[in-house]
Kinemage of the C-alpha trace (Angstrom):
@kinemage 1
@onewidth
@group {chain A} dominant
@subgroup {mainchain}
@vectorlist {calphas} color= white
{ca unk a 1} P -25.919 30.627 -114.240
{ca unk a 2} L -29.438 29.358 -113.445
{ca unk a 3} L -30.960 31.849 -114.344
{ca unk a 4} L -29.361 31.884 -117.297
{ca unk a 5} L -29.391 28.480 -118.532
{ca unk a 6} L -31.039 26.004 -116.654
{ca unk a 7} L -34.178 28.353 -115.874
{ca unk a 8} L -35.233 28.912 -119.230
{ca unk a 9} L -34.803 25.007 -120.190
{ca unk a 10} L -36.456 23.753 -117.150
{ca unk a 11} L -39.415 26.551 -117.916
{ca unk a 12} L -39.867 24.721 -121.219
{ca unk a 13} L -41.483 21.740 -119.801
{ca unk a 14} L -45.061 21.548 -117.571
{ca unk a 15} L -44.122 22.936 -114.016
{ca unk a 16} L -44.678 19.590 -111.843
{ca unk a 17} L -42.474 17.640 -115.260
{ca unk a 18} L -39.477 20.139 -114.752
{ca unk a 19} L -39.804 19.669 -110.864
{ca unk a 20} L -39.594 15.852 -111.834
{ca unk a 21} L -36.901 16.139 -114.681
{ca unk a 22} L -34.716 18.361 -111.501
{ca unk a 23} L -35.691 15.421 -108.545
{ca unk a 24} L -33.507 12.739 -111.129
{ca unk a 25} L -30.735 14.963 -112.369
{ca unk a 26} L -30.282 15.964 -108.999
{ca unk a 27} L -30.194 12.037 -107.644
{ca unk a 28} L -27.971 11.153 -110.259
{ca unk a 29} L -25.304 14.132 -110.195
{ca unk a 30} L -24.865 13.395 -106.868
{ca unk a 31} L -23.772 9.881 -107.006
{ca unk a 32} L -20.364 11.255 -108.449
{ca unk a 33} L -18.175 11.563 -105.294
{ca unk a 34} L -17.018 15.306 -105.352
{ca unk a 35} L -20.179 17.126 -106.301
{ca unk a 36} L -21.685 17.869 -102.628
{ca unk a 37} L -18.183 19.491 -101.672
{ca unk a 38} L -19.021 21.216 -104.873
{ca unk a 39} L -22.428 22.322 -104.057
{ca unk a 40} L -21.235 23.424 -100.708
{ca unk a 41} L -18.441 25.429 -101.900
{ca unk a 42} L -20.677 27.267 -103.679
{ca unk a 43} L -24.067 27.421 -102.140
{ca unk a 44} L -22.883 27.325 -98.941
{ca unk a 45} L -22.299 30.695 -96.973
{ca unk a 46} L -21.171 29.967 -92.677
{ca unk a 47} L -20.441 32.889 -89.953
{ca unk a 48} L -21.163 32.575 -86.128
{ca unk a 49} L -23.018 35.009 -85.875
{ca unk a 50} L -26.097 33.402 -88.430
{ca unk a 51} L -26.800 30.745 -85.876
{ca unk a 52} L -30.244 30.737 -83.998
{ca unk a 53} L -31.627 29.155 -81.240
{ca unk a 54} L -35.481 29.208 -81.815
{ca unk a 55} L -37.932 27.060 -79.847
{ca unk a 56} L -34.973 24.336 -78.500
{ca unk a 57} L -33.127 23.590 -81.474
{ca unk a 58} L -30.561 25.284 -82.505
{ca unk a 59} L -29.918 26.514 -86.569
{ca unk a 60} L -26.811 26.713 -88.191
{ca unk a 61} L -28.592 29.524 -89.590
{ca unk a 62} L -32.411 30.862 -89.768
{ca unk a 63} L -32.794 29.974 -93.947
{ca unk a 64} L -35.084 27.264 -94.327
{ca unk a 65} L -36.666 25.018 -97.491
{ca unk a 66} L -40.790 25.525 -97.383
{ca unk a 67} L -42.246 22.268 -97.026
{ca unk a 68} L -43.959 21.126 -100.346
{ca unk a 69} L -40.670 20.532 -102.953
{ca unk a 70} L -38.985 17.185 -101.030
{ca unk a 71} L -42.618 16.316 -99.909
{ca unk a 72} L -41.518 12.601 -99.439
{ca unk a 73} L -37.978 13.492 -98.201
{ca unk a 74} L -36.184 11.705 -100.940
{ca unk a 75} L -33.883 14.549 -101.400
{ca unk a 76} L -32.993 15.847 -97.575
{ca unk a 77} L -28.859 15.033 -97.876
{ca unk a 78} L -28.482 16.448 -101.653
{ca unk a 79} L -29.937 19.725 -100.081
{ca unk a 80} L -28.615 20.136 -97.120
{ca unk a 81} L -25.249 21.282 -99.592
{ca unk a 82} L -27.470 23.859 -100.281
{ca unk a 83} L -27.514 26.487 -98.107
{ca unk a 84} L -30.340 26.068 -95.945
{ca unk a 85} L -30.128 26.226 -91.715
{ca unk a 86} L -33.350 23.521 -92.283
{ca unk a 87} L -35.406 21.863 -94.826
{ca unk a 88} L -38.816 20.965 -94.259
{ca unk a 89} L -40.487 17.801 -95.779
{ca unk a 90} L -43.996 17.087 -96.763
{ca unk a 91} L -47.202 17.060 -96.331
{ca unk a 92} L -47.387 13.320 -96.078
{ca unk a 93} L -50.556 11.258 -94.624
{ca unk a 94} L -50.910 8.164 -92.983
{ca unk a 95} L -51.930 6.705 -95.922
{ca unk a 96} L -49.958 6.810 -100.106
{ca unk a 97} L -52.100 9.314 -102.053
{ca unk a 98} L -52.259 10.664 -105.837
{ca unk a 99} L -53.768 13.513 -105.229
{ca unk a 100} L -55.528 16.014 -107.439
{ca unk a 101} L -55.615 15.160 -111.469
{ca unk a 102} L -52.808 15.978 -113.681
{ca unk a 103} L -52.060 19.321 -114.577
{ca unk a 104} L -51.681 21.023 -110.871
{ca unk a 105} L -49.326 22.954 -111.320
{ca unk a 106} L -49.155 26.323 -113.072
{ca unk a 107} L -45.934 29.132 -113.041
{ca unk a 108} L -47.403 32.483 -113.589
{ca unk a 109} L -44.102 34.193 -114.802
{ca unk a 110} L -45.098 37.809 -115.179
{ca unk a 111} L -46.079 37.714 -111.384
{ca unk a 112} L -43.142 35.229 -110.247
{ca unk a 113} L -45.683 33.090 -109.066
{ca unk a 114} L -47.291 29.270 -108.761
{ca unk a 115} L -50.497 28.563 -108.341
{ca unk a 116} L -50.395 24.583 -107.274
{ca unk a 117} L -54.045 22.582 -106.333
{ca unk a 118} L -51.595 19.398 -105.851
{ca unk a 119} L -53.468 17.646 -103.072
{ca unk a 120} L -51.234 16.145 -100.592
{ca unk a 121} L -49.847 13.857 -103.369
{ca unk a 122} L -47.190 11.806 -101.717
{ca unk a 123} L -45.908 8.504 -100.825
{ca unk a 124} L -46.998 8.222 -97.733
{ca unk a 125} L -45.782 8.939 -93.855
{ca unk a 126} L -43.672 5.435 -93.158
{ca unk a 127} L -42.072 5.328 -96.759
{ca unk a 128} L -40.777 9.262 -95.578
{ca unk a 129} L -39.721 7.844 -91.864
{ca unk a 130} L -37.914 5.386 -93.290
{ca unk a 131} L -35.843 7.453 -95.584
{ca unk a 132} L -34.727 9.875 -92.895
{ca unk a 133} L -33.682 7.079 -90.218
{ca unk a 134} L -30.733 6.789 -93.082
{ca unk a 135} L -29.827 9.761 -94.010
{ca unk a 136} L -26.830 11.395 -93.707
{ca unk a 137} L -26.435 14.907 -93.317
{ca unk a 138} L -27.563 16.982 -89.972
{ca unk a 139} L -29.565 19.305 -90.661
{ca unk a 140} L -32.454 19.933 -88.943
{ca unk a 141} L -35.941 18.521 -90.608
{ca unk a 142} L -39.088 19.436 -90.278
{ca unk a 143} L -42.100 17.382 -90.595
{ca unk a 144} L -45.105 18.856 -91.871
{ca unk a 145} L -48.454 16.695 -91.369
{ca unk a 146} L -52.127 16.332 -92.745
{ca unk a 147} L -54.966 14.058 -93.394
{ca unk a 148} L -55.796 12.066 -95.737
{ca unk a 149} L -58.371 13.089 -98.400
{ca unk a 150} L -61.155 10.472 -97.800
{ca unk a 151} L -60.585 11.076 -93.934
{ca unk a 152} L -63.624 13.355 -92.539
{ca unk a 153} L -62.731 15.944 -90.686
{ca unk a 154} L -64.417 14.383 -87.455
{ca unk a 155} L -61.240 11.119 -87.907
{ca unk a 156} L -58.303 13.555 -88.948
{ca unk a 157} L -57.137 13.714 -85.636
{ca unk a 158} L -56.044 9.523 -86.093
{ca unk a 159} L -54.044 11.178 -88.879
{ca unk a 160} L -52.505 13.016 -87.535
{ca unk a 161} L -51.535 11.608 -84.837
{ca unk a 162} L -50.656 8.617 -87.302
{ca unk a 163} L -48.316 10.976 -88.863
{ca unk a 164} L -46.627 12.200 -85.630
{ca unk a 165} L -45.717 9.070 -84.559
{ca unk a 166} L -44.855 7.457 -87.913
{ca unk a 167} L -42.493 10.756 -87.604
{ca unk a 168} L -40.997 11.388 -83.893
{ca unk a 169} L -37.940 9.662 -83.880
{ca unk a 170} L -36.348 11.138 -87.461
{ca unk a 171} L -37.808 14.583 -87.411
{ca unk a 172} L -36.660 16.802 -85.256
{ca unk a 173} L -39.824 19.618 -85.650
{ca unk a 174} L -43.496 19.469 -86.675
{ca unk a 175} L -46.184 21.172 -88.718
{ca unk a 176} L -49.881 20.932 -88.446
{ca unk a 177} L -51.005 21.486 -91.590
{ca unk a 178} L -54.357 22.169 -91.596
{ca unk a 179} L -54.620 25.064 -94.087
{ca unk a 180} L -53.932 23.753 -97.434
{ca unk a 181} L -57.334 25.047 -99.483
{ca unk a 182} L -56.511 22.113 -102.197
{ca unk a 183} L -57.936 19.536 -99.270
{ca unk a 184} L -61.529 19.770 -99.749
{ca unk a 185} L -62.680 21.246 -96.277
{ca unk a 186} L -59.651 20.899 -94.879
{ca unk a 187} L -59.513 24.655 -94.012
{ca unk a 188} L -62.496 24.295 -91.350
{ca unk a 189} L -60.182 23.147 -89.062
{ca unk a 190} L -58.822 26.276 -88.448
{ca unk a 191} L -61.971 27.102 -86.533
{ca unk a 192} L -61.273 27.555 -83.004
{ca unk a 193} L -62.981 24.156 -81.341
{ca unk a 194} L -61.797 21.922 -83.906
{ca unk a 195} L -58.426 23.515 -83.862
{ca unk a 196} L -57.578 23.624 -80.141
{ca unk a 197} L -58.329 19.858 -79.948
{ca unk a 198} L -56.168 18.819 -82.325
{ca unk a 199} L -53.579 20.836 -81.268
{ca unk a 200} L -53.778 19.717 -77.352
{ca unk a 201} L -54.161 15.984 -78.494
{ca unk a 202} L -50.914 16.227 -80.012
{ca unk a 203} L -49.632 18.012 -77.316
{ca unk a 204} L -51.037 15.309 -75.250
{ca unk a 205} L -49.513 12.592 -77.764
{ca unk a 206} L -46.147 14.602 -77.492
{ca unk a 207} L -46.215 14.450 -73.712
{ca unk a 208} L -46.251 11.550 -73.312
{ca unk a 209} L -43.092 10.996 -75.618
{ca unk a 210} L -39.349 10.726 -74.087
{ca unk a 211} L -38.528 13.713 -75.615
{ca unk a 212} L -40.604 16.861 -76.087
{ca unk a 213} L -40.838 17.755 -79.499
{ca unk a 214} L -41.736 21.356 -81.226
{ca unk a 215} L -45.094 21.523 -82.942
{ca unk a 216} L -46.015 24.366 -85.076
{ca unk a 217} L -49.445 25.695 -86.813
{ca unk a 218} L -49.239 26.514 -90.915
{ca unk a 219} L -51.639 29.080 -91.614
{ca unk a 220} L -53.402 29.866 -93.855
{ca unk a 221} L -53.269 33.976 -95.413
{ca unk a 222} L -56.579 34.599 -95.485
{ca unk a 223} L -57.539 34.786 -91.993
{ca unk a 224} L -59.300 37.718 -90.792
{ca unk a 225} L -57.629 39.262 -87.905
{ca unk a 226} L -60.583 38.097 -85.793
{ca unk a 227} L -59.459 34.128 -86.800
{ca unk a 228} L -55.579 35.374 -86.278
{ca unk a 229} L -56.789 36.581 -82.798
{ca unk a 230} L -58.019 32.980 -82.222
{ca unk a 231} L -54.947 31.556 -83.485
{ca unk a 232} L -53.119 33.674 -80.895
{ca unk a 233} L -55.129 32.500 -78.241
{ca unk a 234} L -54.787 28.720 -79.360
{ca unk a 235} L -50.406 28.478 -79.620
{ca unk a 236} L -50.804 30.062 -76.130
{ca unk a 237} L -53.604 27.824 -74.439
{ca unk a 238} L -52.205 24.644 -76.217
{ca unk a 239} L -48.426 25.846 -75.602
{ca unk a 240} L -47.579 24.398 -79.619
{ca unk a 241} L -44.202 25.591 -80.412
{ca unk a 242} L -45.439 28.588 -82.772
{ca unk a 243} L -46.533 29.493 -86.050
{ca unk a 244} L -45.748 29.358 -89.744
{ca unk a 245} L -47.014 32.455 -91.469
{ca unk a 246} L -48.306 31.134 -93.941
{ca unk a 247} L -49.455 29.089 -96.419
{ca unk a 248} L -50.654 29.327 -100.474
{ca unk a 249} L -53.592 32.114 -100.959
{ca unk a 250} L -56.878 31.823 -102.657
{ca unk a 251} L -56.641 35.302 -103.554
{ca unk a 252} L -55.899 35.987 -107.001
{ca unk a 253} L -56.267 39.858 -106.635
{ca unk a 254} L -53.426 41.979 -107.678
{ca unk a 255} L -51.782 39.396 -110.488
{ca unk a 256} L -50.504 40.857 -113.860
{ca unk a 257} L -50.946 38.084 -115.469
{ca unk a 258} L -54.082 38.417 -117.855
{ca unk a 259} L -57.120 36.685 -116.840
{ca unk a 260} L -58.154 34.625 -119.175
{ca unk a 261} L -55.326 32.885 -118.066
{ca unk a 262} L -55.870 32.295 -114.468
{ca unk a 263} L -60.013 31.536 -115.219
{ca unk a 264} L -58.961 28.871 -117.305
{ca unk a 265} L -56.004 27.464 -113.999
{ca unk a 266} L -58.625 27.213 -112.173
{ca unk a 267} L -59.270 26.686 -108.434
{ca unk a 268} L -55.412 26.479 -106.183
{ca unk a 269} L -53.198 27.720 -103.569
{ca unk a 270} L -51.480 30.839 -104.678
{ca unk a 271} L -47.750 31.162 -104.037
{ca unk a 272} L -44.885 33.658 -105.041
{ca unk a 273} L -44.003 37.042 -105.189
{ca unk a 274} L -47.431 38.169 -104.944
{ca unk a 275} L -48.100 36.680 -101.383
{ca unk a 276} L -44.832 38.837 -100.395
{ca unk a 277} L -47.298 41.438 -98.691
{ca unk a 278} L -49.631 39.696 -96.969
{ca unk a 279} L -47.687 36.996 -95.679
{ca unk a 280} L -45.543 40.084 -93.635
{ca unk a 281} L -49.026 41.568 -92.393
{ca unk a 282} L -49.897 38.489 -90.884
{ca unk a 283} L -45.964 37.685 -89.561
{ca unk a 284} L -46.000 41.528 -87.886
{ca unk a 285} L -49.614 41.365 -86.523
{ca unk a 286} L -49.149 37.847 -84.624
{ca unk a 287} L -45.576 38.892 -83.281
{ca unk a 288} L -47.173 42.621 -82.287
{ca unk a 289} L -50.376 41.108 -81.116
{ca unk a 290} L -49.353 38.445 -79.191
{ca unk a 291} L -46.507 40.246 -78.014
{ca unk a 292} L -43.914 38.002 -79.229
{ca unk a 293} L -45.268 35.333 -76.991
{ca unk a 294} L -44.313 32.705 -79.199
{ca unk a 295} L -41.899 32.259 -82.753
{ca unk a 296} L -43.016 32.740 -85.915
{ca unk a 297} L -41.448 31.195 -89.724
{ca unk a 298} L -41.956 33.481 -92.327
{ca unk a 299} L -43.162 32.505 -95.672
{ca unk a 300} L -44.575 33.804 -98.939
{ca unk a 301} L -43.393 35.635 -101.488
{ca unk a 302} L -39.556 35.682 -100.344
{ca unk a 303} L -37.573 36.223 -104.480
{ca unk a 304} L -34.690 38.173 -102.666
{ca unk a 305} L -32.221 38.956 -99.629
{ca unk a 306} L -34.889 42.066 -98.967
{ca unk a 307} L -37.891 40.037 -99.071
{ca unk a 308} L -36.050 37.616 -96.559
{ca unk a 309} L -34.771 41.043 -94.532
{ca unk a 310} L -38.588 42.197 -94.527
{ca unk a 311} L -39.899 39.264 -93.015
{ca unk a 312} L -37.174 39.527 -90.190
{ca unk a 313} L -38.245 42.911 -89.771
{ca unk a 314} L -40.995 41.856 -89.523
{ca unk a 315} L -40.806 39.568 -86.032
{ca unk a 316} L -39.910 36.184 -87.923
{ca unk a 317} L -37.457 34.462 -86.177
{ca unk a 318} L -36.802 31.799 -89.174
{ca unk a 319} L -37.524 32.435 -92.933
{ca unk a 320} L -38.583 29.618 -95.592
{ca unk a 321} L -38.653 29.616 -99.136
{ca unk a 322} L -39.944 27.712 -101.878
{ca unk a 323} L -41.056 29.236 -105.354
{ca unk a 324} L -38.492 32.134 -104.591
{ca unk a 325} L -36.110 28.566 -104.891
{ca unk a 326} L -37.996 27.906 -108.723
{ca unk a 327} L -37.415 31.367 -110.189
{ca unk a 328} L -34.313 32.518 -108.358
{ca unk a 329} L -32.625 28.884 -107.902
{ca unk a 330} L -29.831 27.492 -105.524
{ca unk a 331} L -28.037 30.545 -104.686
{ca unk a 332} L -30.857 32.216 -102.772
{ca unk a 333} L -30.210 31.034 -99.266
{ca unk a 334} L -26.531 32.317 -99.531
{ca unk a 335} L -27.679 35.763 -100.715
{ca unk a 336} L -29.953 35.792 -98.023
{ca unk a 337} L -27.581 35.064 -95.022
{ca unk a 338} L -24.649 37.254 -96.450
{ca unk a 339} L -27.270 40.531 -96.216
{ca unk a 340} L -28.262 39.187 -93.111
{ca unk a 341} L -24.666 39.287 -91.622
{ca unk a 342} L -24.368 42.578 -93.804
{ca unk a 343} L -27.790 43.352 -91.032
{ca unk a 344} L -26.674 44.360 -87.926
{ca unk a 345} L -29.008 44.994 -86.528
{ca unk a 346} L -30.066 40.879 -87.263
{ca unk a 347} L -27.340 39.865 -85.632
C-alpha cells in the first residue's frame, strides 16, 4: 500500500516537507486508540530466534531505525509499533540550531538515494531528553550526539559531554557522530589523536556514572584502509562498545541521476542504494581486521531483506536504515526479520 498509494503522494512534495507531513500525520493518527495495535499487527514480526544480546543490551530483533529520521525523539512510541528492535535518535547538540539553509534534502529517485545537508538541525538535547523521560514504549533507544556548528573543534569535547550527561538517564546507548559531512570541519575529529582524546574523555565520564552505558562511534564510508586501521586501534584503546558503519558519503561515483542534476543539488551526504557496497566493505574490513573484537552496527544502502542479510554476513551484529524507510515504507523491518528466520545461518 505504501509504495502504490502513499509514496507517489509524498514524492510530489519536497523531501523535507514530505518528512514534516509524515511526522504530523503519524502524530495525529496515533491519537486514535486502536491505531497502535493495528500497526503492531501489520508491521511487527516476533520470534525468539531474532533476539540478540549486543554490547550488554537485549534486542528483540536486530533491525533498527538509523539516526536522522527522528532527530528530536518525537515519535519513539509510534515508531516502536513498526517492527524495529531499536531506534536511534539525533543527531542532537547542546543548543538548538536551525541547520543549513533550505532546501537541504533531495531525492535521487533513479538511484533510490537521498542527498542531505541538514546540518544537525534539532531542538536541542534537553528537549529530546524531556520527551524520552515521558515515553511509554520499552524499545531500546540510542542517542546520537554531536557538536553545535559554532563550537570550534578545540571545544567540541564540552558539547559531547553536555549531550552525554543530558541523555544518560533516558537512552540505552550512545553514538558519537564525528562523521557527518554537513558540519564544517567536523570530520577533522576523526583523525587519530583528537578522536582518541574525545572518546577517552567520554569513557572517563561514563565510568563516573552509576552504570556504564555503551558508547559507539559512527564513522564515514570515505575513510581509507589506513584510517580504518586507526579506528580499530582507537576502539580497542578506549574500550568503547563498538562502531556504526557507516554515515553518508561525499562521493558521487556510479550514480544514474544525470550529472547536471547532481551539480545543481551541490554539497551534502549521499545515502541509500549507492552507499550499499562501500558500507558493506567497511563492515567486513572492520570485523575481519579486528578479529571481531567489537560489534558493528551496519547501515548504508539497506532497501531489502537481501541487503540486510548481506550486512549481517559481512559481520554486522545489528543493522539500521533510514533512506530505505523513505523508499520502501514501514513493511521493511518485518520483511528483514522474516528473512533472518528463514536463513538458518543467522539464527
